[in-house]
C-alpha positions, 0 to 999 in steps of 0.5 A: 500500499502507498501511504502518504503522511502530511503535516506543516512540518516533519522530523528533524523539526522537534515537536510532539506531532512530528514525533508521532508522524515519524514513529507511524511512518516507521511502523508502516514502513515496517509493516511493508508499506511504501511510505512518503512523508509530505511537509512544508519543513523538515528532511528525510531522516530514514532511508526507507521513508521518502520526504517531499518538501512542500514549502507553502505547507509550512506555517511559517512560510512567509506567504502563509504568515501573510494570509494568516495575518489577514485571516486573524483580523476576519479578512478573506481575500484573494491571496487565500484563494492563490495560496490555496490553488497552489497547494492543491496543484502541489497535492494534486501532483505528490499525492497521485497514486497513494492509497491512503492519505494520513493528514495530522491537524490540518483539518481542525487547526487554523495554522495554514487554512490554505492548506486545509482548503486545499486538502478538503478540495483535493480530497472530494475530487473523483478517485482521491485516496482515502483520507485519514484526518489525525486531529491532535488539537482543536483550534475551535475548543482551545481558548487561545485561538479563539480571537484568531476564529470567525464564523463562516468561510473558511473557519468553518472547515475547522468544525465541519466533518469532511465527507468520506474521511475518516476521523481519528484522534488521540484520547477519549477526552479529544473524542468527546470534544470532537463528537461535539464540535463536529456533531458526530456520533462519538463511536464514528470517531477512532481513538489511536493513542499516541505511544512510546517506543521503549527500546529508544527511550532507554537507548537499549544496546543492539545486544539488548534489543535482540534479547528483548525480541527473542524473550518477549521481555516487553510482554513480561508483567512482571519481569524479575531479574536474577543477575548472577552466574549459575553456580549452586550457591545462588539458590536459582531453583528457588527463583524457578519454583517462585516464578512458576507459583507467581504465574498463577497470579501473573501469567505473563511473569518472567525470570531472566538469569543473566550470568554464564556458568560458574568458571571454576567448579566442574559441577556447575554444568550438572547444576545447570542440567538440574535447572533446566530440568526443573524448568521443564517439570514446572512447565515454565520453559517460556518464562524462565530464561537462562541468557546463557543458552543464548549468549554463552559469554558474559554480557557487556555491563551496558546490556546488564544495565539494560536489564535492570531498566527494563526489569521490574524487581530484583530477585536474589535468593542466594544462600550464600554472598560475600557482598552483593553488588546487584543490590547496589544496582538495584538501588540506582535503577529504583528496583524493588528488591526481594532477596535472602535474609542472609547477613551481607545482603541485610547489610546492604539492604537495611529496611529497604529490601524485602526479605525471605529465607533461602529455605522458604516456601515458593508460595510465601515468597511469590505472595510477598512479590505480589503484596509488594508489587500490587501497592506500587503505583509506579509498577502499576503505571509501568504495566499500563505503558507497556500493555497499552502504549507501546507503538508496536502494540498500538500499530498492531491493535489499532493502526493497521486495522484503520489502514485496512478498513 
């Protein structure tokens, strides 16, 4: 499918709409579509996404500003029509052959009413592509714009439904506002929220990104981190048993054991086989990840740091420790700590950690984790973001069906 996205400006211009449009374009291109961004100002920032500059689409173009100055005083002059005609000719040329046009804010904002006129006229021509009007902001309900708006042509275009166009907005609040403004049924307006790109937000290492994809770590809820080598004194079997119990209440719970086998004891290989056997016995092969199976060598420190950022809690059931660096790292990463009640760890964690005996019942430990996390509002918000507001999920659940409709 050929998809064109249209706005006043595009990346690398900094702005919320520009960022959203960039994410959408990338997701569409990754989904196999031929994507073009058209804007008055910007540049090509992705080799797979074409950029076409339409200078007079820019809200800060001198001619656009001159027309807007007249309109802000309530004056509609031939200058508006001349500019709209030039812009319509540019749209005719550059949107020819498109299957879908996604226009951001142009139908509801008065930043460039000549572009609004041009796009509305273009959309009514025979054979025009399907038009999706993506509305982030609504000039008519925003107090700071009211002095610039007047009843009648062309301002009424910003509060009138466009025949055949698909209206989209970014929140339930905006949907209700749009429904009232445009006199449309609320359920005729699609809601597609903005999102976050987790790998970009955390600036994850390429190795981390690969692990996240292989192990579906962004779907974990919660994600428990056990950053240790595989040796018997780390009591990893207790972590596996606890995870198995936890999954009865948190079906998407996952445990990641980061380290390779301990290098000094040949018995560690036998211990590792016991652990993988226990994992199979408890049917948690998809939920307990030993990174040693994917990366036999030690992981770089930067990747371990990434995993702290992605995780929801540190889980450290060791029977023996001389110190306990993971507690310090968890403190910097603001992670809740669940650890064995042994002197070195208690010395470091003080009252800030949640303790249990290295021989505790896994059901008891699972209850500790559940109760602690259920009281944590930061954890709840984190899960909400991962569940509802990551760009890949938004694209697969909301944008792709909209494009195919």
